[in-house]
N, C-alpha and C positions, 0 to 999 in steps of 0.2 A: 504493500499499500504506499502511496505518497500523497502529499498535499502541497500544491503550489499556490502561492498568493501574488498577484500582480501588485507591484510596489507603488503604483500611482492610482489616483481615483479613476474608476469606481472600485478598485481593489478586488477585481475578479478572482475567484477561487476555482481551482481544479482539483477534484479528488479522484484518485484511481483506487479501486478495490479489487483485489483478487479473491474471487469467491472460494476457490479451493484452499487458499492459504487460511481463509477465515473458517473454513469447515474443519481444517486441521487443528485449530485452537478448540473448536467445540468437541472434536474427538478426544483431545487430550482431557478436556474438562470432564467428559463422560467415561473415561477410562476405557476407550475402545482403541484397540491396537491397530496400527496401520503402518504402511510403508509408502514412501513417495518417490517418484522418479521425475525430476523437474517439476512441472506443474500438472501432475497427474498422480492418481493413487494406484500404485501397482498391487497393493494388498490392502484389504479392509477386513477386520475381524467379523464385524456384523453389518452386512450390507443394508438390511432392512431398517435397523435403527439409525444407521448413517444417513440414509435417504430422507428419513423423518427430520433429521437435524438439518439437512440441506434444505429441505422444504420450509423449515421454520425461519430460515434467514429471510425468505421472501415476505414473511408475515410482520417482520420487525419495521417499525416506522423510523426508517434511516435518516429522514429529514431532521428529526430531533437530535440524532447523533451528529449530523453535520453541523447543526447549530452549536452544539457543544464544542465541536472541534475548532470551528472558526472563531469562537469567542476567546480561544487561547492564543490565536495567532494575529488577529486584527485588533490593535490596540485603539483604533479610531471608531469601532463599532458602536459604542455607547453614544458618542457625539453624532454619528450618522442617524442612529435611531431617533435621537432627539430632534434632530433637524427635519428629516424627511419621514419620520414615523414608519420606517420600513427597514427590515433587515434583508438577508439574502433570499433570493428566489432560486430554487435548485432546479436544474434542468439535467436531462440525460444527453450527454454529447455522443456517446457511443455504448451500445449494449452488446455484449456477447454472452450467448446462451448455449451450453453444450450438453450432449448426452455422452457419457463414456461407457462403452461396453467392454467390460473386463474379462480377459482371458488368463487361464492359469499360467501361461508363459508367452514370451514373445514369439517363440517357435510355433506354438499353436495358432497364433494370429498369421504369422508368415505363410503358413501352409496354403492359405487361400487369398490373402489380401490383395496381392499383385493381380491376381485373376479377377477379383472383384472390382478393383479400380479400372482395369481395361475393359471389362464388360459393361460397367456403368457409363464410362466415358463414350463408348461407341453405340450404346442402345438408348440412352436419354436424349430425346429430342428437345427443341425450343418449347414445344407445347407441354412436355413434361416439367421443364424447369419453371414454366409460367404457372402451371398448376400448383407446384410445391408452394409458391408464395400466396396461395389462395386467390389467384386471379381467375376470372372466366375466360376459358380458352377460346371461346366464340369471338372475343374482342381482341385477340392478340394482334390482328392486323391493324388496329387503331393505335398501337403503341407508337407514340410520336417521339418519346425520349426514353432513356434508360435502356441502352443496348443490352441484349441478352448475351452474356459472355460465358463461354465454357473454357476452363483452363486446367491443364494437367501438367505437373511439374515433379521433377525427381529432386527432392532435397536430400540433405545429408542423412536425415532419419529415415527416409523412404519417400513413397509416392503420395503427393497431395492433389485431390481434385477439387475444383471450385466452380460453383455456378453463381452468377451475379446479374442482378437486375437493378439499375438505377441506385447504385451504391448500397444495395442490401444484398447479402450473399449468404450461401450455405456451402460449407466445405467439409470434406471428409479426409481424415489423415490418421496415420498410426503413430502412437506415442508410447513407446516401451511395450507393454502388453495390453495397451488399451486401443480400441477402435473409436475415434472421436469423430462425432458429427456436430458441427458448430454453426450456429446462426449468428451473423452480425447484422445489426440494424443501425444504419447511419441515416437513413431518410424515413422517419416514421410516417410521413405524410401519405405514403403509399399504402398505408393500412388505416382501418377505421376503428374508432372508440365510441362507445355508447355514453352520450352526454345529455345532461338535463338542460333544456333550453327554455327561456322565458319568452312568451309571446304576449305582447301587450297592445296589439292592433286594435282591439275592441275596447281598450280602456281598463280591461281586467287582466291581470297577470295571470297566465295559464302556463304551468310547467309541463313540458312534453319531453320525452326521451327520443333522442335522434342520433343515428350513425353519422359521425362526422370525421374528416381526416384527423389523424392522431398527431398531437404535438409533442414536444420534448419535455413537458413538465414531469417531474419526478412522481407526480401523482398517478401517472400513466404507467408505472413500472409494472403493475400487475398485468396490464394489457400486453406489454412487451413480452412478458412470460408467457401468456396464453398463445400469442402469435407464434412465438419461437418454438413452443411445444408442438403446436399444430404442424408447423413446416417441417420439423424433424420427424414427427410421426408419419406424415405423407411421404417424406423421402425414404424412410426405413421400409414402409410398406411397398414402395415402388422399386426398391433395390432388386435387381434381377437375380434369379436363381442361378447358381453356378455349380459346375461339377469339377471338383478339385483334383479328380483322378484323370480323366480323359474326356474328350469329346464323345457324346453319346451316339457313337457310329451305329450301333445296332438299331437304335430308334430311327436314326436318319435313313439307314437302309430300308427300314420297315415302311416309311411314308413314302418312299421312292417306288415302292411296288404297288400294284393295284390291289384295292380292297373290295370285299363283297359284304354288303349290308343289307339284310332282309331281301336277298335274291337280286339286289341292284349292284352292278359293278361300277366302281369309281377307279379311274385311272391313277397311277402313281403321280407324285408331286416332283416336278423337275426343280430342285432347290437352287439351281443356278440361273433359272428363267428370270429375266429382269422384272417382268410383271409380278411374279410370285414373291420376288424379294421386296418389292414395293408394298405388297400385301403383308408380308411378315413384319416389315418396319412399321406399317400402320397400326396393325392390330396389337402390337406389343407396346404401344405408347401408354406412359403412365396415367394419362387422362381417362382411360378406360378400366383402370384397376378396380375402381369402386363401383361405377355405375354401368359398366360393360359398353357394348357397341351395338349398333343396328346395321342393317343392310344400307340404309340411306347415309349414314355416317361414313361408312367405308367407301362407297362408290363416289360420294361427293369429294373425297380427298385422293382418290385414285384416278377416276376417269373424268375427261372433260365434259361429255354430254351425260351428266349424272342422271338426268331425268328421262333420258331416252328409254323406251321400253326394252330394247335389246341390251342396253347396259344394266337395267334392273334385273333382267333374266339372267345375265351373265354373272352379275355378283351373287345372285341366289345359288346358281350352280357352284361358284367358287366356295361360298360358305358351306354348302352341303359337302362339298368334297373335303374341306378342312375338317368338318365335324366327322366325317366317316373315318378319316385318318387319326382321329382322337386329339387333334390339336386345339380345337375349340369345343364348347359345350353350349347347348341352347337352353334358356330358361323356359320352363314349361309354360305353355299358354301365352308366351309373349315372343315378339320378334326381337330378341335381345341375346347377345352372345357374350361369353367370357373366354379367355385362354384357360386351358387346363394347366395344371402344374407341369406335366410332362411337355405340353405344348410350349410353354414359356421357356423351358430348358433347352428344348430342341431348337426353337427360333432364335433364342439369343446366341447359341452356339453357332448357327448358320450365319447370323448377322456379323458376329465377330470376325469369323474366318473368311469373309467375303469383302470386308470393309477396311481391314487395316493389317499392319505388320505388328506382331506381338511385341510388347515391351520387353526390353532386355536389361 
């Protein structure tokens, strides 16, 4: 932790707090054994109790603590209060919120981490990244500022993958025996907060609650946490299935052969066909993970004449073929489909080995 004060009026103060360092003090106080590697916990004796202690930090009214700290360093504060009848107004300049997934050893994490990074980098699309941040994917084309950036780097500790929109970002990296997924919010106005607003147009003040762009007030810290948790949850749920042993060659060979379902024969799938690769890329998008996809969604993003009857019938046959080979499943009584677990594994493997050179 550090505290900086500007030595001229208005004596701005900047406070930095390291949450894990703070948590380590709470673990000491509660006699919970732990070990740290840099800014991460490599071992914790009681994870459940430690998580409760970490959550309790967010319930603390830290603005009161900041007021107490600044009293000690700004000798002019009593005079400022007397003249302006106001003290410091605390804002959040930058907020980092992370989830650490702890493994027994770095070797256990290393078994699959590089494969996870390369799979994630080449299978997540701009629509996936857009949806992680809670945006409506239907409006992605209206994005006038805040370029969507995907970045993969090899640091001295290992590989780091980062996705960024308008100065807000989510990144994944390994730190010791931890897999860390971290959200950084620099531009809170990209998100909404529920605020009580006063309406006095009729002469009578009526308080209503309304979702408005979020500001940097420390009073919004709870909302920073909610947003960051949801971004991380969506990211984790969208992470591709990986096979740490080998490419599922038997499964790929199986879908390449014809299949017979209810006395109806379906031809094998040519995994190198350009159109098939487009369809694989489309149906594996993260935006379909929760709500699935329909015939209309797929043909709209694959074919130019999406409303042409021939195109509709063609898409229907393609989906039936994917279903017959076990790559997708249909929701009963609805025109909605989901990727199967094996389908996601097979398609991710195909997309990886047709789009890139493996990381070395």
